[in-house]
C-alpha positions as CSV (number, residue, x, y, z in Angstrom):
1,X,-83.5,48.5,-67.2
2,X,-82.5,48.6,-63.5
3,X,-79.1,47.3,-62.6
4,X,-79.0,44.4,-60.1
5,X,-76.1,44.4,-57.6
6,X,-74.9,41.2,-55.9
7,X,-75.7,40.8,-52.2
8,X,-74.2,37.4,-51.4
9,X,-72.2,36.6,-48.3
10,X,-70.4,33.5,-47.1
11,X,-69.6,33.1,-43.4
12,X,-68.4,30.2,-41.3
13,X,-68.0,29.8,-37.6
14,X,-69.2,28.0,-34.4
15,X,-72.6,28.3,-32.9
16,X,-72.8,30.3,-29.7
17,X,-75.7,28.3,-28.4
18,X,-78.4,25.9,-29.7
19,X,-80.4,27.2,-32.6
20,X,-83.9,28.6,-31.9
21,X,-86.8,27.1,-33.9
22,X,-90.1,28.8,-34.7
23,X,-92.9,28.0,-37.1
24,X,-93.7,30.6,-39.8
25,X,-97.2,31.7,-40.4
26,X,-97.0,31.7,-44.2
27,X,-96.5,28.3,-46.1
28,X,-94.5,27.9,-49.3
29,X,-96.2,26.0,-52.1
30,X,-98.7,24.7,-49.5
31,X,-96.0,23.3,-47.3
32,X,-95.4,24.7,-43.7
33,X,-92.1,26.4,-43.1
34,X,-89.9,26.7,-40.1
35,X,-87.1,29.1,-39.2
36,X,-83.9,28.4,-37.5
37,X,-82.2,31.4,-35.8
38,X,-78.7,31.3,-34.4
39,X,-75.5,33.2,-34.0
40,X,-72.0,32.1,-35.1
41,X,-68.7,33.6,-34.2
42,X,-66.1,34.0,-37.0
43,X,-62.6,34.1,-35.7
44,X,-59.8,36.1,-37.5
45,X,-56.2,37.0,-36.5
46,X,-54.9,40.5,-36.7
47,X,-52.5,42.7,-34.8
48,X,-53.2,45.2,-32.1
49,X,-52.0,48.9,-32.0
50,X,-48.7,47.6,-30.4
51,X,-48.2,45.2,-33.3
52,X,-48.8,42.1,-31.3
53,X,-50.9,39.2,-32.6
54,X,-54.5,39.3,-31.5
55,X,-57.7,37.3,-32.2
56,X,-60.9,39.0,-33.1
57,X,-64.3,37.3,-33.2
58,X,-67.2,38.9,-35.3
59,X,-70.6,37.6,-34.6
60,X,-73.3,37.1,-37.2
61,X,-77.0,36.4,-36.8
62,X,-78.2,33.7,-39.2
63,X,-81.9,33.0,-40.2
64,X,-82.4,29.9,-42.1
65,X,-85.9,28.7,-43.4
66,X,-86.5,25.0,-43.9
67,X,-89.4,22.8,-44.8
68,X,-91.0,20.4,-42.3
69,X,-89.0,17.3,-43.5
70,X,-85.7,19.1,-42.8
71,X,-86.5,20.2,-39.2
72,X,-85.3,17.1,-37.5
73,X,-82.0,17.0,-39.3
74,X,-81.0,20.6,-38.5
75,X,-82.5,20.5,-35.1
76,X,-80.1,17.6,-34.3
77,X,-77.0,19.3,-35.7
78,X,-77.4,23.0,-35.0
79,X,-76.1,22.7,-31.5
80,X,-73.7,24.9,-29.5
81,X,-70.2,24.5,-30.7
82,X,-71.1,23.0,-34.1
83,X,-69.1,24.6,-37.0
84,X,-71.3,25.7,-40.0
85,X,-71.0,27.4,-43.4
86,X,-73.8,29.7,-44.3
87,X,-74.4,31.4,-47.7
88,X,-77.0,34.0,-48.2
89,X,-77.8,37.7,-48.5
90,X,-77.5,40.3,-45.7
91,X,-80.7,42.0,-44.7
92,X,-81.9,44.4,-42.0
93,X,-84.7,44.1,-39.5
94,X,-86.3,47.3,-38.4
95,X,-87.8,47.4,-34.9
96,X,-89.8,50.4,-33.6
97,X,-90.3,50.7,-29.8
98,X,-90.0,53.1,-27.0
99,X,-86.3,53.6,-27.6
100,X,-86.8,54.6,-31.2
101,X,-86.1,52.8,-34.4
102,X,-83.5,50.0,-34.2
103,X,-81.8,48.2,-37.0
104,X,-80.6,44.6,-36.7
105,X,-78.4,43.1,-39.4
106,X,-78.8,39.4,-40.2
107,X,-77.9,36.9,-42.8
108,X,-80.9,35.3,-44.6
109,X,-79.1,31.9,-45.4
110,X,-80.2,30.0,-48.6
111,X,-77.8,27.1,-47.6
112,X,-76.3,26.0,-44.3
113,X,-73.6,23.3,-44.4
114,X,-72.6,21.5,-41.3
115,X,-68.7,21.4,-41.3
116,X,-68.3,19.6,-38.0
117,X,-70.8,18.5,-35.4
118,X,-70.8,19.7,-31.8
119,X,-68.8,17.6,-29.3
120,X,-70.9,15.6,-27.0
121,X,-69.8,15.9,-23.4
122,X,-70.2,12.6,-21.8
123,X,-69.9,12.3,-18.1
124,X,-67.0,10.1,-17.2
125,X,-67.9,7.3,-14.8
126,X,-66.4,7.7,-11.4
127,X,-63.2,5.5,-11.1
128,X,-63.2,3.1,-8.1
129,X,-60.7,4.1,-5.4
130,X,-58.2,1.4,-4.7
131,X,-56.9,1.4,-1.2
132,X,-53.2,1.0,-1.0
133,X,-51.8,-1.4,1.5
134,X,-49.9,1.4,3.5
135,X,-52.3,4.2,2.7
136,X,-54.0,5.8,5.7
137,X,-57.7,4.9,6.2
138,X,-60.1,7.7,5.8
139,X,-63.2,7.8,8.0
140,X,-65.8,10.3,8.8
141,X,-65.4,12.6,11.8
142,X,-65.8,10.9,15.2
143,X,-65.3,7.3,13.9
144,X,-62.3,5.2,14.5
145,X,-61.0,2.9,11.7
146,X,-62.0,-0.7,12.0
147,X,-58.9,-3.0,12.3
148,X,-59.0,-6.4,10.8
149,X,-56.7,-9.2,12.1
150,X,-54.8,-11.0,9.3
151,X,-53.2,-14.3,10.2
152,X,-49.5,-14.3,9.5
153,X,-48.0,-17.1,7.6
154,X,-45.1,-18.8,9.5
155,X,-41.7,-18.4,8.0
156,X,-40.4,-21.4,6.2
157,X,-37.7,-23.3,7.9
158,X,-35.1,-25.3,6.1
159,X,-35.6,-28.2,8.6
160,X,-39.3,-28.4,8.1
161,X,-40.7,-31.4,6.2
162,X,-42.0,-30.4,2.7
163,X,-45.6,-31.1,1.8
164,X,-46.2,-34.3,-0.1
165,X,-46.5,-34.2,-3.8
166,X,-44.1,-31.3,-4.4
167,X,-41.1,-33.3,-5.5
168,X,-39.2,-32.1,-8.6
169,X,-36.9,-34.2,-10.5
170,X,-34.3,-32.4,-12.4
171,X,-31.9,-33.6,-15.0
172,X,-30.0,-36.5,-13.5
173,X,-26.2,-36.6,-13.8
174,X,-25.4,-39.4,-16.0
175,X,-22.1,-41.0,-17.3
176,X,-22.1,-42.4,-20.8
177,X,-21.1,-46.0,-21.3
178,X,-18.4,-46.8,-24.0
179,X,-19.8,-47.1,-27.5
180,X,-20.9,-50.6,-28.0
181,X,-20.1,-50.3,-31.7
182,X,-23.7,-49.7,-33.1
183,X,-23.3,-45.9,-32.8
184,X,-25.8,-45.5,-30.0
185,X,-24.8,-44.5,-26.5
186,X,-26.5,-46.0,-23.4
187,X,-26.9,-44.1,-20.2
188,X,-27.3,-45.6,-16.7
189,X,-28.5,-43.8,-13.7
190,X,-27.9,-45.2,-10.3
191,X,-30.2,-44.9,-7.3
192,X,-27.6,-42.7,-5.5
193,X,-27.7,-40.2,-8.3
194,X,-31.5,-40.0,-8.2
195,X,-31.4,-39.1,-4.5
196,X,-29.1,-36.2,-5.2
197,X,-31.3,-34.6,-7.8
198,X,-34.5,-34.8,-5.9
199,X,-35.2,-31.3,-4.5
200,X,-37.9,-30.4,-2.0
């Protein structure tokens, strides 16, 4: 009986670009199949020959076959920058061309788990420019800034009559009367006191 060796690999990383989608020619159990192909970069930290910390990125090519009902889900999530976890076996593609025989390693994934979605870059709306009162006015070349006359409010003079309806009556100075004996104090305000507490 032949001995079976394990060929299982687990890699995680971020997509270098959006996944490519292609339809496969052979169906599985009568259902059409589609293949996603993408590359992920796995970062690891090591030390260089001088002993200094350094980062190393290893790139893996992933091929993942899905049925038609799963295409929309993975097509929406397998975008550039998304972090995924792929589990499968490592295989080799052989290509014969004018340059000879070439071998390309890839991971035939059985499962692909989306760890985090790609960040959506929304364009920030332009903020309106607020012209400061003392800021210089910018105009295009050859044009002079337009001056606007603003009426200056006259300075308030102490001798000027105040506008009607703005009288404010503050607490009037009062003098308590002697206690009449019932425990209640009565206050009396004269007309002269009222004139002193009216402010314009």
